[in-house]
C-alpha atoms as one frame of an Amber mdcrd trajectory, in Angstrom:
protein
   0.000   0.000   0.000   2.818   2.423   0.845   4.569   1.830  -2.481   1.388
   2.561  -4.406   0.815   5.917  -2.689   4.432   7.044  -3.227   4.184   6.313
  -6.945   0.643   7.562  -7.353   1.113  11.017  -5.838   3.842  12.232  -8.267
   1.940  10.657 -11.133  -1.246  12.421 -10.056   0.562  15.764  -9.767   2.089
  15.282 -13.216  -1.290  14.391 -14.711  -2.968  17.451 -13.162  -0.193  19.764
 -14.388  -0.351  18.244 -17.858  -4.109  18.726 -18.050  -3.807  22.334 -16.855
  -1.096  23.190 -19.384  -2.778  21.503 -22.333  -5.252  24.339 -23.115  -2.446
  26.908 -23.049  -0.636  25.230 -25.916  -3.781  24.691 -27.949  -4.737  28.388
 -27.831  -1.319  29.622 -28.933  -1.652  29.047 -32.640  -1.492  31.281 -35.679
  -4.794  31.678 -37.428  -4.633  32.358 -41.136  -7.264  34.463 -42.839  -9.604
  32.452 -44.962 -11.626  33.534 -47.958 -14.746  33.905 -45.815 -12.875  36.323
 -43.519 -11.791  38.416 -46.494 -15.342  38.370 -47.792 -16.759  39.549 -44.463
 -14.325  42.495 -44.473 -15.420  43.496 -47.960 -19.081  43.055 -46.960 -18.656
  45.355 -43.971 -16.871  47.933 -46.128 -19.713  47.742 -48.632 -22.254  48.226
 -45.840 -20.373  51.258 -44.510 -20.342  52.772 -48.008 -24.096  52.188 -48.338
 -24.682  53.906 -44.988 -22.838  56.980 -46.246 -19.519  56.653 -44.446 -16.309
  57.681 -46.184 -13.890  54.773 -45.723 -10.810  56.931 -46.310 -11.914  59.379
 -43.638 -12.667  56.543 -41.193  -9.219  55.071 -41.828  -7.635  58.482 -41.195
  -9.537  58.831 -37.894  -8.460  55.344 -36.898  -4.813  56.088 -37.672  -4.855
  59.398 -35.801  -6.463  57.771 -32.752  -3.738  55.129 -32.496  -0.741  57.438
 -32.835   1.464  57.690 -29.778   2.510  61.326 -30.269  -0.656  62.693 -28.670
  -0.101  65.068 -25.777  -1.971  64.534 -22.546  -3.579  67.532 -20.857  -1.720
  69.295 -18.082  -4.151  68.187 -15.402  -6.770  70.086 -13.445  -6.611  73.853
 -13.281  -5.388  74.863  -9.795  -7.500  78.047  -9.994 -10.678  76.068 -10.669
 -11.897  75.647  -7.075 -10.926  79.100  -5.729
């Protein structure tokens, strides 16, 4: 009985660790764009055009929003509460 428990406990720990680490490796994969993904992008662009949005202007807004050279405000005005 004592031999079984000394072998079983490391085996059980290994099995639990293996089962916990298995989903981590399965989620770390590169997904390639398929034709249906490309089609959905073109469908959404077509829908935006039909709704009257200018795609070039939207792209420019998106690029300006993600730039890192934006300046943060100086903080609250110290004269505000006096």
